[in-house]
C-alpha positions in Angstrom: 67.9 36.7 25.4 67.7 35.4 21.8 66.1 32.2 23.2 63.3 34.3 24.8 62.6 35.8 21.3 62.8 32.5 19.5 60.3 30.5 21.8 57.3 32.8 21.3 57.8 32.9 17.5 58.2 29.1 17.5 55.0 28.7 19.6 53.0 30.9 17.3 54.3 29.0 14.2 53.3 25.7 15.8 49.8 27.1 16.6 49.4 28.4 13.0 50.4 25.0 11.6 47.8 23.2 13.8 45.0 25.6 12.7 45.9 25.1 9.1 46.0 21.4 9.5 42.6 21.4 11.2 41.0 23.6 8.5 42.5 21.6 5.7 41.7 18.1 7.1 38.0 18.7 8.0 36.6 18.9 4.4 38.4 15.6 3.5 35.9 13.7 5.6 32.9 14.7 3.6 33.5 12.5 0.5 33.9 9.4 2.7 30.4 10.0 4.1 29.0 10.6 0.6 30.5 7.4 -0.7 29.0 5.2 2.1 27.0 2.3 0.6 23.2 2.5 0.7 21.0 -0.3 1.9 18.7 -0.6 -1.1 19.1 0.0 -4.8 17.4 1.7 -7.7 15.2 -0.3 -10.2 13.3 0.3 -13.4 9.8 -1.1 -14.2 10.0 -3.4 -17.1 6.2 -3.7 -18.1 3.1 -1.6 -18.3 0.2 -1.6 -15.9 2.2 -3.1 -13.0 0.4 -2.8 -9.7 1.8 -0.9 -6.8 0.4 -2.7 -3.8 -0.2 -2.0 -0.1 1.7 -5.1 0.9 3.8 -8.1 -0.4 0.8 -10.2 -1.5 -1.7 -10.5 -4.4 -4.4 -11.8 -2.1 -4.3 -9.8 1.2 -2.9 -6.6 -0.2 -4.8 -4.4 -2.7 -3.3 -2.1 -5.4 -3.3 1.7 -4.9 -1.4 2.7 -8.1 -0.1 1.5 -11.5 3.4 1.8 -12.8 4.4 2.0 -16.5 7.4 0.7 -18.3 10.5 2.9 -17.7 9.4 4.2 -14.3 12.3 4.4 -11.9 11.9 3.5 -8.2 14.0 3.3 -5.0 14.0 -0.2 -3.5 14.4 -0.3 0.3 14.3 -4.1 0.6 13.4 -7.4 -1.1 11.1 -10.0 0.5 10.1 -13.3 -1.1 9.9 -12.0 -4.6 8.5 -8.5 -3.7 10.3 -5.1 -3.6 9.4 -2.5 -1.0 9.8 0.9 -2.7 9.6 4.5 -1.6 6.8 6.6 -3.2 9.4 9.3 -4.2 10.3 10.6 -7.6 8.6 11.3 -10.9 7.1 7.8 -11.1 4.6 8.6 -8.3 3.5 12.0 -9.7 0.0 10.6 -10.5 -0.6 8.6 -7.2 -2.3 10.0 -4.1 -3.0 8.9 -0.6 -5.7 9.2 2.1 -5.5 10.7 5.6 -8.5 10.2 7.9 -10.5 13.4 8.5 -10.6 13.5 12.3 -9.2 15.3 15.3 -5.6 14.3 14.5 -5.3 16.7 11.6 -6.4 20.3 10.9 -7.1 22.0 7.5 -5.7 25.3 6.5 -8.3 28.1 6.1 -8.2 27.7 2.3 -8.5 23.9 2.6 -5.4 23.4 0.4 -3.1 21.9 3.1 -3.5 19.8 6.3 -1.3 19.7 9.3 -0.9 16.7 11.7 -1.8 17.5 15.3 -0.6 14.1 16.4 0.8 11.0 14.6 -1.7 9.6 12.1 -1.7 7.0 9.3 -1.3 7.7 5.6 -3.5 5.1 3.9 -3.4 3.6 0.4 -6.6 4.1 -1.7 -8.0 0.8 -2.9 -8.4 1.1 -6.6 -10.1 -2.3 -6.8 -12.9 -0.6 -4.8 -12.8 2.6 -6.9 -11.1 4.4 -4.0 -13.9 3.8 -1.5 -12.5 5.0 1.9 -14.4 2.2 3.7 -12.3 -0.4 1.7 -9.0 1.6 1.9 -7.7 0.5 5.3 -4.0 -0.3 4.6 -1.4 2.0 6.1 1.6 2.8 3.9 3.2 5.5 6.1 2.6 8.0 8.8 2.3 11.7 9.3 4.0 13.1 12.5 2.8 16.0 14.5 3.6 19.3 12.8 4.1 17.8 9.3 1.9 19.1 6.4 0.6 17.6 3.1 -1.1 19.2 0.1 -4.8 18.4 -0.1 -6.4 17.8 -3.5 -9.9 16.9 -2.3 -12.2 15.0 0.2 -13.8 11.6 -0.3 -16.8 10.4 1.8 -17.6 6.8 2.4 -20.5 5.3 4.3 -18.5 5.0 7.4 -15.4 7.1 7.0 -14.4 10.5 5.5 -10.8 11.1 4.2 -8.7 13.9 2.8 -7.2 13.0 -0.6 -3.6 14.2 -0.4 -0.5 14.4 -2.6 1.5 11.2 -2.1 4.2 11.9 0.6 7.7 10.7 -0.5 8.3 8.9 2.8 5.5 6.3 2.2 6.1 2.9 0.8 4.5 0.4 -1.6 5.3 -3.1 -2.9 6.0 -4.3 -6.5 6.4 -7.8 -7.9 10.2 -8.3 -8.5 9.3 -10.1 -11.8 8.5 -6.7 -13.3 11.7 -4.8 -12.1 15.3 -4.7 -13.3 18.3 -2.9 -12.0 18.4 0.7 -13.2 21.2 2.2 -15.2 23.2 5.1 -13.8 21.3 7.5 -16.0 17.9 6.1 -14.8 19.0 6.2 -11.2 19.8 9.9 -11.5 16.2 10.7 -12.2 15.3 9.6 -8.7 18.4 11.1 -7.1 17.5 14.6 -8.5 13.9 14.4 -7.3 12.9 16.5 -4.3 13.1 14.7 -1.0 10.9 15.0 2.1 10.8 18.5 3.7 13.5 19.2 6.2 14.4 22.1 8.5 15.9 25.2 6.9 19.7 25.3 6.5 21.6 27.3 9.2 22.7 30.8 8.4 26.1 31.3 6.7 29.1 31.8 9.0 30.4 35.4 9.2 33.5 36.2 7.2 36.9 35.5 8.8 39.6 38.3 9.0 43.2 37.2 8.7 45.5 38.2 11.6 49.2 38.5 11.5 51.0 35.9 13.6 48.7 33.1 12.6 45.5 33.9 14.7 41.9 34.3 13.4 39.0 36.5 14.6 35.3 35.9 13.7 33.3 38.9 12.5 34.1 42.2 10.9 33.2 44.6 13.7 35.3 45.1 16.7 38.2 42.8 15.6 40.2 41.3 18.5 43.9 40.7 17.8 45.4 37.3 18.6 48.2 37.1 21.1 51.4 38.5 19.6 49.6 39.7 16.3 47.9 42.7 14.9 44.6 43.0 13.0 45.0 43.4 9.2 42.6 46.1 8.0 41.9 46.4 4.3 42.4 50.0 3.3 40.1 49.5 0.3 37.1 48.2 2.6 33.8 49.8 1.5 32.0 51.7 4.2 29.0 52.7 2.2 25.8 51.4 3.9 24.0 50.6 0.6 26.9 48.5 -0.7 27.1 46.5 2.5 23.4 45.8 2.3 23.8 44.6 -1.3 26.7 42.4 -0.4 24.7 40.9 2.5 21.9 40.0 0.1 24.4 38.3 -2.3 25.9 36.3 0.6 22.4 35.2 1.6 21.5 34.1 -1.9 24.8 32.2 -2.2 24.1 30.4 1.1 20.6 29.4 0.0 22.0 28.1 -3.2 24.6 26.0 -1.3 22.0 24.7 1.1 19.7 23.7 -1.8 22.5 21.9 -3.6 23.7 20.0 -0.5 21.9 16.7 -0.2 19.5 16.6 2.8 19.3 13.6 5.1 15.9 12.7 6.6 15.8 10.8 9.9 13.0 8.2 9.5 10.7 8.0 12.6 10.5 4.6 14.3 7.6 2.6 12.9 4.6 2.4 15.2 3.8 -1.1 16.4 0.0 -1.8 16.4 -1.6 -3.4 19.3 -3.5 -6.7 19.0 -6.8 -4.8 19.5 -6.0 -2.5 16.6 -4.9 -5.4 14.4 -8.2 -7.3 15.1 -10.2 -4.2 14.4 -8.5 -3.7 11.1 -9.2 -7.3 10.1 -12.9 -6.8 10.9 -13.0 -3.7 8.8 -11.3 -5.5 5.9 -13.5 -8.6 6.3 -16.7 -6.4 6.2 -15.5 -4.5 3.2 -14.8 -7.8 1.4 -18.2 -9.1 2.2 -19.9 -6.0 0.9 -18.0 -6.4 -2.4 -19.2 -10.1 -2.6 -22.7 -9.0 -1.7 -22.8 -6.8 -4.8 -21.8 -9.8 -7.0 -24.2 -12.3 -5.4 -27.1 -9.8 -5.6 -26.6 -9.6 -9.4 -26.9 -13.4 -9.9 -30.2 -15.3 -10.4 -31.8 -15.5 -7.0 -32.8 -19.2 -7.5 -29.1 -20.4 -7.7 -27.1 -17.7 -5.9 -25.0 -18.5 -2.8 -27.2 -16.7 -0.3 -26.9 -19.1 2.6 -23.1 -19.2 2.3 -22.8 -15.4 2.3 -25.1 -15.3 5.3 -22.7 -17.5 7.3 -19.9 -15.1 6.6 -21.9 -12.2 8.0 -22.8 -14.2 11.0 -19.1 -14.6 11.9 -19.0 -10.8 12.3 -22.3 -10.5 14.3 -21.1 -13.3 16.7 -17.8 -11.5 17.4 -18.2 -9.8 20.9 -15.5 -7.2 20.1 -17.1 -6.1 16.8 -17.6 -2.3 16.5 -21.2 -1.1 16.9 -21.2 0.4 13.4 -20.0 -2.8 11.6 -22.3 -4.9 13.8 -25.4 -3.0 12.9 -24.6 -3.2 9.1 -23.8 -6.9 9.3 -27.1 -7.6 11.2 -29.0 -5.7 8.5 -27.4 -7.8 5.8 -28.4 -11.0 7.7 -32.0 -9.9 7.8 -32.0 -9.1 4.1 -30.4 -12.5 3.3 -33.0 -14.3 5.4 -35.8 -12.8 3.3 -34.0 -13.7 0.0 -33.1 -17.2 1.3 -36.8 -17.9 2.0 -37.7 -16.7 -1.4 -35.0 -18.8 -2.9 -36.2 -21.9 -1.1 -39.7 -21.4 -2.5 -38.3 -21.0 -6.0 -36.3 -24.2 -5.7 -39.3 -26.1 -4.4 -41.3 -24.8 -7.4 -38.5 -25.8 -9.8 -38.5 -29.3 -8.3 -42.2 -29.6 -9.0 -41.8 -28.3 -12.6 -38.8 -30.7 -13.1 -41.2 -33.6 -12.8 -43.3 -32.2 -15.6 -40.5 -31.1 -17.8 -40.6 -32.6 -21.3 -37.0 -32.0 -22.0 -35.7 -35.6 -22.4 -32.1 -34.6 -22.0 -32.7 -32.9 -18.7 -34.9 -35.7 -17.4 -32.2 -38.2 -18.4 -29.6 -36.1 -16.5 -31.8 -36.0 -13.4 -32.6 -39.7 -13.6 -28.9 -40.5 -14.1 -28.0 -38.3 -11.1 -30.5 -40.0 -8.9 -29.3 -43.5 -10.0 -25.7 -42.5 -9.6 -26.0 -41.1 -6.1 -25.6 -44.5 -4.5 -22.3 -45.0 -6.4 -20.7 -41.6 -5.5 -20.1 -39.5 -2.5 -21.8 -36.6 -4.1 -23.4 -35.9 -7.5 -24.1 -32.5 -9.1 -23.4 -29.8 -11.7 -20.0 -28.2 -11.3 -20.0 -24.4 -11.1 -17.7 -21.6 -10.1 -18.2 -20.0 -6.7 -18.7 -16.3 -6.3 -18.0 -16.3 -2.5 -15.1 -18.7 -2.4 -13.3 -17.2 -5.4 -9.7 -17.5 -4.2 -9.3 -13.7 -3.9 -10.9 -12.8 -0.6 -11.6 -16.3 0.6 -10.2 -19.8 -0.3 -10.8 -21.2 -3.8 -13.6 -23.7 -3.9 -15.9 -25.0 -6.7 -19.7 -25.4 -6.2 -21.8 -28.5 -6.9 -25.5 -27.7 -7.5 -28.6 -29.9 -7.8 -29.4 -30.4 -11.5 -33.1 -30.0 -10.9 -33.5 -27.2 -8.4 -30.1 -25.5 -8.7 -29.4 -25.2 -4.9 -25.8 -25.9 -3.6 -25.2 -29.5 -2.7 -21.6 -29.2 -1.6 -18.3 -27.4 -2.3 -15.3 -29.2 -4.0 -11.7 -28.6 -2.8 -9.6 -27.2 -5.6 -6.6 -29.4 -5.5 -6.3 -29.2 -9.3 -8.2 -26.0 -10.4 -7.2 -26.4 -14.1 -8.8 -29.8 -14.4 -11.9 -28.7 -12.6 -12.2 -25.7 -14.8 -12.5 -27.9 -17.9 -15.6 -29.6 -16.2 -17.6 -26.4 -15.4 -21.2 -26.7 -16.4 -21.2 -30.6 -16.5 -22.9 -33.2 -14.3 -20.2 -35.1 -12.4 -20.0 -37.8 -9.8 -17.3 -37.6 -7.1 -15.9 -40.3 -5.0 -14.0 -38.9 -2.0 -14.2 -37.6 1.5 -17.1 -35.3 2.6 -16.6 -33.1 5.7 -18.1 -30.0 7.3 -15.6 -27.1 7.6 -16.2 -25.3 10.9 -14.3 -22.2 9.8 -16.0 -21.8 6.4 -19.4 -23.2 7.6 -19.9 -25.3 4.4 -19.8 -29.0 3.4 -16.5 -29.7 1.4 -15.7 -32.8 -0.6 -12.0 -33.8 -1.1 -12.2 -35.6 -4.5 -10.5 -38.9 -5.1 -12.0 -39.7 -8.5 -14.3 -37.6 -10.7 -16.6 -39.0 -13.4 -18.3 -36.8 -16.0 -21.9 -38.1 -16.3 -23.4 -35.7 -18.9 -23.1 -32.2 -20.3 -25.4 -29.5 -19.2 -26.9 -27.1 -21.7 -27.4 -24.1 -19.4 -24.5 -21.8 -18.7 -22.8 -22.0 -15.3 -23.1 -19.2 -12.7 -20.3 -16.7 -13.3 -19.4 -13.5 -11.6 -21.0 -10.5 -13.3 -18.1 -8.1 -13.2 -15.1 -10.2 -14.3 -12.4 -7.9 -15.7 -11.8 -7.9 -19.4 -8.0 -7.9 -19.1 -5.8 -8.9 -16.2 -3.0 -6.5 -15.1 0.6 -7.6 -15.4 0.8 -8.7 -11.7 
């Protein structure tokens, strides 16, 4: 009989101990997850005017923001001297992004926010092109269906219209590692405290738990159910006033919201979308056309008699001969070819006139240079005045130097820049080159690979230079 009384009590005690162990052990797992090592690290910018670029390259990737000394960034990965950083935190408060204005997004009635109807790109504005949407083609993130961004304006290009939006914290950019250092713990906290990407609202707080004699628990205050072998403990001082219960519920809700805000939120990153070969080719054509338009502006500002009009025409013809070229780009490229044909014809007439005038020129030094060039041509592969090239400037296309006829000024050939520093010291001089001359099918120009270079005389006129060279080069 005593054994029958002891067994239920022992069973209940064992049950209570199990519940207590489960309740006490669960929270101990949280710190382990919190202390899990992260993949990247936090870094601090160590110079002013450091470019934030759309990719890990100074040639193929354009800048869309500038960082200042002391800015703190989150580095996701390193790649060949470049750091991929998230556009999250106070350092990116003054940057913005572009989203194409098309059927993939909808604007709110007041025009202050946009919502994605389907997955769409977040693009980097090209600050080298003054934010022109037609030249801002690089994707730095994506907006998924249902996600929203704050709109700060609209920008219209010749071909595309975009919404200018606040930079989302899930986008990425690239910074030269030479201008970053590991952040201190205090600097890293500035990014850790910054708001992260929006997440779903936190679940409602769990109803209070009433203690039950005998070791059981019952969820909820109304209609308590006693556990086996136990009785419900009722607080004799419980308040029954309706207003006080409502006030208590509000306090619980505020406390739950505060806890939810303090708890770090994790964001599951969507899998990156892989572009098709057709999309990649179309993006390259858009970029090539935008680059040619920028070169067109420079060439148009140069003296017509000596500018690189035929070379630029060949670059446009590459687009017009592409069977997959979009109708809009094709029409613009054909129009440029027609303009260049007219200017080339005018240029040829000017060069013929200059040749006639050169025979009557009384400038002894110039006549001597022309005579020397004519006499020296038999001894050299090519002879001409060395100039910089506006088209092949090493930024959008390979770096080449230009040889021009000393009398008429037209291009004789291009010189491969094996030693740019040495060639730079010879700019504006008449030189003779012994080497190999070849026609480059890809670039559509004659190129000389120099073996030896002799300076024949110094030219008085200035060489042809780009008209909008920057006054000061940024740190990267």
